C-alpha positions in Angstrom: 5.7 -3.8 -48.0 3.9 -2.1 -50.7 6.0 -1.1 -53.8 7.6 2.3 -54.7 5.0 4.7 -56.0 2.1 3.0 -54.3 -0.3 5.0 -52.2 1.5 3.9 -49.0 4.6 6.0 -49.8 8.3 5.7 -49.9 8.8 7.8 -46.8 6.6 5.6 -44.7 8.4 2.5 -46.0 11.7 4.1 -45.0 10.1 4.9 -41.6 9.2 1.3 -41.0 12.8 0.2 -41.8 14.1 2.9 -39.5 11.8 1.8 -36.7 13.1 -1.8 -37.1 16.8 -0.7 -37.1 16.9 2.1 -34.6 16.6 2.0 -30.8 14.0 4.8 -30.3 11.3 6.5 -32.2 13.3 9.7 -32.1 16.3 8.1 -33.7 14.1 6.5 -36.4 12.4 9.8 -37.1 15.7 11.6 -37.4 16.9 8.9 -39.9 14.0 9.5 -42.2 13.9 13.3 -41.7 10.5 13.5 -40.0 9.5 14.6 -36.6 8.9 12.1 -33.9 5.3 13.4 -33.6 4.8 12.5 -37.3 6.2 9.1 -36.8 4.0 8.5 -33.8 0.9 9.7 -35.8 1.8 7.3 -38.7 2.0 4.4 -36.2 -1.6 5.1 -35.3 -2.7 4.7 -39.0 -4.2 1.2 -39.6 -2.3 0.8 -43.0 1.0 1.9 -41.5 0.4 -0.3 -38.4 -0.4 -3.4 -40.6 2.7 -2.8 -42.8 4.9 -2.3 -39.7 3.6 -5.5 -38.1 4.2 -7.4 -41.3 7.7 -6.1 -41.4 8.3 -7.1 -37.8 6.9 -10.6 -38.5 9.3 -10.9 -41.5 12.3 -9.8 -39.4 11.3 -12.3 -36.7 11.0 -15.1 -39.1 14.5 -14.4 -40.3 15.8 -14.4 -36.7 14.1 -17.7 -36.1 15.7 -19.2 -39.2 19.1 -18.1 -37.8 18.3 -19.8 -34.5 17.4 -23.0 -36.3 20.7 -22.8 -38.2 22.7 -22.3 -35.0 20.8 -24.8 -32.8 22.9 -27.8 -33.7 26.1 -25.9 -32.8 24.6 -24.8 -29.6 23.7 -28.4 -28.6 27.2 -29.5 -29.5 28.7 -26.7 -27.3 26.5 -27.7 -24.4 27.5 -31.3 -24.8 31.2 -30.4 -25.0 31.0 -28.3 -21.8 29.1 -31.1 -20.0 31.6 -33.8 -21.0 34.8 -31.8 -20.6 36.8 -33.1 -17.6 38.1 -29.6 -17.0 34.7 -28.0 -16.7 33.7 -27.2 -13.1 30.9 -29.4 -11.7 28.4 -26.5 -11.4 28.8 -25.6 -15.0 28.4 -29.3 -16.0 25.2 -29.4 -14.1 23.9 -26.2 -15.7 24.8 -27.6 -19.2 23.1 -30.9 -18.5 20.0 -29.1 -17.1 19.8 -27.0 -20.2 20.0 -30.0 -22.5 17.3 -31.8 -20.5 15.1 -28.7 -20.3 15.2 -28.1 -24.1 14.6 -31.8 -24.8 11.5 -31.8 -22.7 10.2 -28.7 -24.4 10.9 -30.2 -27.8 9.0 -33.3 -26.9 6.1 -31.3 -25.5 5.9 -29.2 -28.7 5.9 -32.3 -30.9 3.1 -33.9 -28.8 1.0 -30.7 -29.0 1.5 -30.5 -32.8 0.5 -34.2 -33.1 -2.6 -33.7 -31.0 -3.6 -30.5 -32.9 -3.2 -32.3 -36.2 -5.4 -35.1 -34.9 -8.1 -32.7 -33.7 -8.1 -30.8 -37.0 -8.4 -34.1 -38.9 -11.3 -35.3 -36.6 -13.0 -31.9 -37.0 -12.8 -32.1 -40.8 -14.2 -35.6 -40.8 -17.1 -34.8 -38.5 -18.3 -31.9 -40.7 -19.9 -33.4 -43.8 -20.0 -31.0 -46.8 -17.1 -29.0 -45.5 -14.1 -28.6 -47.8 -11.0 -30.2 -46.4 -8.8 -27.7 -44.6 -11.7 -25.2 -44.1 -12.7 -25.7 -40.5 -15.4 -23.3 -39.4 -16.4 -23.2 -35.7 -20.1 -23.3 -34.9 
């Protein structure tokens, strides 16, 4: 977000944080001492909208980072459930299905990333005079 004292305004920065941390616009507005109508009007402003979207992306990136951190433990948990002799068969099947499903998705993502990289490389090579990494469609 923009810094304190910038044209954007401290109150709008607080409103963005409130929107990210409260369940409703009304609760967020109350938290920053503005009316819900004001907060809704701010959300229609391009600068506010851009800052709000940037803040949401940042929060999402942090959540994804936490998912990456916990994914190894999650796989271990599924494996333990699947291999535990005390686990009911239906639960074992569900754990095994989850492991297989996520494995297939991971392989598909890796394949798509490899194909995309190859397409980008080929596109760069086929455009003489283009700077590397600066693909421009026709």
